[in-house]
C-alpha positions in Angstrom: 5.8 4.6 -39.7 5.9 8.0 -38.5 3.6 7.3 -35.3 3.8 4.1 -33.6 0.1 3.0 -33.4 0.2 -0.7 -32.7 1.1 -2.6 -35.6 -2.1 -4.7 -35.0 -4.2 -1.6 -35.6 -3.3 -1.8 -39.4 -2.8 -5.3 -39.5 -6.1 -6.6 -37.9 -7.6 -9.1 -40.5 -10.2 -10.8 -38.1 -12.1 -7.4 -38.3 -14.2 -7.3 -41.2 -17.1 -5.1 -40.2 -17.8 -1.7 -41.6 -18.7 1.2 -39.9 -20.6 3.8 -41.2 -22.0 7.0 -39.5 -24.1 10.0 -40.6 -22.5 13.1 -42.0 -25.2 15.1 -40.9 -24.6 19.0 -40.7 -21.7 21.5 -39.6 -20.5 21.8 -36.0 -21.9 24.2 -33.8 -19.6 27.0 -32.6 -17.6 30.0 -33.7 -14.7 29.0 -35.8 -15.2 30.1 -39.4 -13.8 27.0 -41.5 -13.5 28.8 -44.5 -11.2 31.5 -43.1 -9.0 28.4 -41.8 -8.8 27.1 -45.3 -7.2 30.1 -46.6 -4.2 30.0 -43.7 -3.9 26.1 -45.3 -3.9 27.6 -48.8 -1.3 30.0 -47.7 0.7 27.1 -46.3 0.6 25.1 -49.1 2.1 27.9 -51.4 5.0 27.7 -49.8 5.4 24.4 -50.7 6.9 21.4 -48.5 7.8 22.6 -45.4 10.3 20.1 -43.5 12.1 21.1 -40.2 15.0 23.7 -41.1 13.8 24.7 -44.4 13.2 28.3 -45.6 9.6 27.4 -46.7 9.2 26.4 -42.8 10.6 29.9 -41.9 8.5 31.8 -44.5 5.5 29.9 -42.8 6.3 30.9 -39.2 6.3 34.7 -40.3 3.2 34.4 -41.9 1.8 33.0 -38.7 3.6 35.9 -36.6 1.8 38.5 -38.9 -1.5 37.2 -38.9 -1.4 37.1 -35.2 -0.2 40.6 -35.2 -3.4 42.0 -37.0 -5.2 40.4 -33.9 -3.2 42.5 -31.9 -1.5 39.2 -30.5 2.5 38.9 -29.7 3.8 36.2 -31.2 6.8 34.6 -28.9 9.5 32.3 -30.5 11.4 29.6 -28.8 14.2 29.4 -31.3 17.1 26.7 -30.8 19.9 25.1 -33.2 19.6 21.4 -33.1 23.2 20.3 -32.4 23.1 17.1 -34.1 20.7 17.6 -36.8 22.0 21.3 -37.4 18.8 22.3 -38.0 17.0 25.1 -36.5 14.4 24.4 -34.2 11.5 27.3 -34.8 8.9 26.6 -32.1 6.1 29.5 -31.9 3.8 30.5 -29.2 1.3 33.0 -28.2 -0.6 33.4 -24.9 -4.3 34.5 -24.6 -4.2 36.3 -20.9 -5.9 34.3 -18.1 -7.2 35.9 -14.8 -3.3 35.8 -13.6 -1.2 36.4 -16.9 2.1 36.0 -15.1 1.7 33.4 -12.5 -1.6 31.6 -13.1 -2.1 28.0 -14.5 -1.5 27.4 -18.6 -3.5 25.6 -20.7 -1.6 24.7 -24.1 -3.3 23.7 -27.6 -0.6 22.3 -29.9 0.0 21.5 -33.3 2.6 20.6 -35.6 3.4 22.9 -38.7 6.4 21.4 -40.2 5.7 18.6 -43.1 7.4 15.3 -43.9 10.6 15.1 -45.3 10.0 13.3 -48.8 13.6 14.0 -50.3 17.0 13.0 -50.2 16.0 9.4 -48.9 17.8 5.9 -50.2 14.6 4.7 -51.0 13.0 5.7 -54.4 9.4 5.0 -53.4 10.3 7.7 -50.2 11.1 10.7 -52.5 8.0 12.6 -53.8 6.3 16.3 -53.7 4.8 16.8 -50.4 2.6 19.8 -49.2 1.0 18.4 -46.2 -2.4 20.2 -46.3 -3.7 18.0 -43.4 -0.3 17.0 -42.0 1.1 20.1 -40.9 -1.2 22.4 -42.4 -4.8 22.0 -40.7 -3.8 21.9 -37.4 -1.9 25.4 -37.3 -4.7 27.0 -39.4 -7.3 26.0 -36.6 -4.9 27.4 -34.0 -4.7 30.9 -35.8 -8.5 31.1 -35.9 -8.9 30.0 -32.4 -6.9 33.0 -31.4 -8.8 35.3 -33.3 -11.7 34.0 -31.3 -10.4 33.5 -27.8 -8.7 37.5 -28.4 -12.2 38.5 -29.2 -14.5 37.4 -26.3 -15.3 39.9 -23.8 -14.2 37.9 -20.9 -10.5 36.4 -20.4 -10.6 32.6 -19.8 -10.1 31.8 -16.4 -6.5 30.3 -17.1 -3.9 31.2 -19.5 -4.1 29.5 -22.8 -1.5 29.2 -25.0 -1.9 28.3 -28.9 1.5 26.6 -29.8 2.4 25.5 -33.5 5.1 22.7 -32.7 8.5 22.4 -35.1 10.2 19.3 -36.0 7.5 16.7 -35.2 8.1 14.6 -38.2 10.8 11.9 -38.3 13.6 13.2 -40.8 14.1 9.7 -41.6 11.2 8.4 -43.8 10.2 5.4 -41.5 9.8 6.6 -37.5 12.6 7.1 -35.6 12.6 8.2 -32.2 15.8 9.5 -32.0 15.0 11.7 -34.7 11.2 12.9 -34.4 9.0 14.9 -31.6 12.3 17.3 -32.0 10.6 20.4 -31.1 8.3 19.3 -28.7 11.1 17.6 -26.5 13.4 20.9 -26.8 10.3 23.1 -25.7 9.6 20.9 -22.5 13.2 21.2 -21.5 13.1 24.9 -22.3 9.8 25.3 -20.3 11.2 23.1 -17.2 14.7 25.3 -17.5 12.9 28.5 -17.1 10.2 27.5 -14.1 7.4 27.8 -16.4 6.7 23.8 -16.8 5.4 23.5 -13.4 2.6 26.0 -14.7 1.3 24.0 -17.6 -1.4 21.7 -16.4 -2.9 20.5 -19.4 -2.1 20.0 -23.1 -4.0 19.2 -26.1 -2.6 18.4 -29.6 -4.4 18.8 -32.9 -3.2 16.8 -35.4 -4.4 15.2 -39.2 -6.9 18.0 -39.0 -9.1 18.9 -42.5 -10.0 15.5 -43.9 -13.2 15.1 -45.7 -15.5 12.8 -43.7 -13.5 14.1 -40.9 -13.7 12.7 -37.1 -11.7 12.3 -34.0 -10.1 8.7 -33.2 -9.8 7.7 -29.3 -5.9 7.3 -28.2 -4.8 5.0 -26.2 -1.9 7.3 -24.9 -4.3 9.9 -24.0 -5.5 11.3 -20.4 -8.7 9.2 -20.2 -10.5 12.5 -18.2 -9.4 14.8 -20.8 -10.9 12.4 -23.6 -14.0 12.4 -21.9 -14.0 16.3 -22.1 -14.0 16.2 -25.6 -16.4 13.6 -25.6 -18.6 15.5 -23.9 -17.6 18.7 -26.0 -18.3 16.6 -29.2 -22.3 16.1 -28.2 -22.0 19.6 -27.3 -21.4 21.0 -31.0 -23.8 18.4 -32.2 -21.3 15.8 -33.4 -21.3 13.1 -31.2 -21.4 10.4 -33.9 -17.7 12.1 -35.1 -16.1 11.3 -31.6 -14.7 8.3 -30.7 -15.7 5.9 -33.1 -12.2 4.2 -34.0 -10.7 2.2 -32.9 -14.1 -0.1 -33.0 -15.8 -2.2 -30.2 -14.4 -5.4 -32.4 -10.5 -3.8 -32.3 -11.0 -2.9 -28.5 -12.0 -6.6 -27.7 -9.1 -7.5 -30.2 -6.3 -6.0 -28.1 -7.7 -7.1 -24.6 -7.8 -10.3 -26.1 -4.3 -10.2 -27.0 -2.7 -7.8 -24.4 -1.7 -5.4 -26.9 -1.2 -1.9 -25.9 -2.3 0.6 -28.2 -1.9 4.4 -28.8 -0.3 6.9 -31.3 3.3 8.6 -30.4 3.0 12.0 -31.2 4.2 15.4 -29.2 1.6 14.9 -26.6 3.8 11.9 -25.7 6.6 14.6 -25.1 4.4 16.5 -22.8 3.2 13.5 -20.7 6.5 12.7 -20.4 7.3 15.6 -18.7 4.2 15.3 -16.4 1.8 17.1 -18.1 -1.7 15.7 -18.7 -2.1 15.4 -22.6 -4.6 14.5 -25.1 -5.1 13.6 -28.6 -7.5 15.2 -31.2 -6.3 13.3 -34.3 -8.2 12.0 -37.1 -5.7 8.9 -38.1 -7.5 5.7 -38.5 -8.2 4.3 -41.8 -6.2 7.4 -43.4 -2.9 4.7 -44.2 -2.6 3.7 -47.8 -2.3 0.0 -48.1 1.6 0.3 -49.3 2.0 1.9 -45.8 0.1 -0.7 -44.0 3.3 -2.8 -43.8 1.3 -5.8 -44.6 2.8 -9.5 -44.8 2.3 -11.8 -47.1 -1.7 -13.1 -47.2 -2.6 -9.8 -44.9 -5.6 -7.8 -46.4 -5.1 -3.8 -46.2 -7.4 -2.1 -43.7 -9.5 0.5 -45.8 -13.1 1.6 -45.5 -15.4 3.3 -48.1 -15.7 7.0 -47.3 -12.3 7.4 -45.5 -9.6 8.7 -47.7 -5.9 7.4 -47.3 -3.8 10.1 -48.1 -1.3 9.9 -45.0 2.2 10.4 -46.2 1.7 10.6 -49.9 0.9 13.4 -52.5 -3.1 13.1 -52.1 -2.7 15.0 -48.8 -3.5 18.3 -50.8 -6.2 21.0 -50.6 -8.3 18.7 -52.8 -8.7 15.8 -49.5 -9.4 19.0 -47.3 -12.9 20.1 -46.3 -13.6 23.3 -44.3 -15.8 22.2 -42.2 -13.5 19.7 -40.7 -11.3 22.9 -40.0 -14.3 24.6 -38.2 -15.4 21.1 -36.4 -11.6 20.9 -34.8 -11.9 24.3 -33.8 -15.2 23.9 -32.1 -14.7 20.9 -30.7 -11.2 22.5 -28.9 -13.2 25.6 -27.6 -16.5 23.7 -26.5 -14.2 21.6 -24.2 -12.1 24.8 -22.6 -14.8 25.6 -19.7 -14.0 21.8 -18.4 -10.2 22.1 -19.0 -10.0 25.5 -17.3 -11.6 23.8 -14.4 -9.4 20.9 -15.0 -6.2 23.3 -15.1 -7.5 25.0 -11.8 -7.7 21.5 -10.1 -11.6 21.5 -9.2 -13.0 18.7 -11.4 -10.2 16.7 -11.6 -10.6 12.8 -10.6 -10.1 11.9 -7.2 -8.6 8.2 -8.2 
């Protein structure tokens, strides 16, 4: 698997209760989901965009051009990966806070590379994959967040970075830690070497953003106080029923009973490993098709009506998406900004 959520979450046969929540209306906030969707359409138009590909280079150029129309200057951290012989293209832009050169930094990130689905020895691992949700949705939301933050009459209290992450996906079809998260690892080392990392006070990762019947799952590898901010933000934008419904209470009880450490391995783990409090916003639970769940004989796949299973399949395309999901993610991220700013300034951190 690409992300090492504990196998019990995928294989748990004891949990049979179905969870349904109201679809309700859209989220409250300034993000235009339809405009974000035009970015995804452009990304998908470039075709598959794995790490090191020409198509990903075109995607980077498109992001740069879009930011330029907003009056923002993209910065690039580019580095050849010695072992893989592929160019890492990390992209970021700063929305200046009150102290642009020396103040704290809050980073919102999303990977913009797509799964490599060609050249594998296993035939079933080779197929056309455009990664509309997985590699398209989050990066599109960041562009619209940049537009909104740039247009505000007052500066944020801290410097806000929007960061497009390269080389997140495992180059092996099955997850391989040594060949995954290469972009964020290189970026964090670079930030450490140039002295900037000590100013980065929080990192927020958006991944698998844009699906129909959208939601955000709780993550066992995320900073608990940062998760509280997003739970509060979900209520503020009118979508409390779409935040942290998964894992279910039954699954939590099973993990506790079995002593299972659970969570998702993603770019936020890289930042956490470098000492930065980090949180993952992801719509992953119930999105894995049965044939990728690693089922043993006699085990039933974990699926539920209402949640499409498009992860790492050709079904991750524009038809699987809902512009309202993109607006939801962007509005959620922005609604948490006041609490995140105070956290970065050290004013509302837990004492414990």
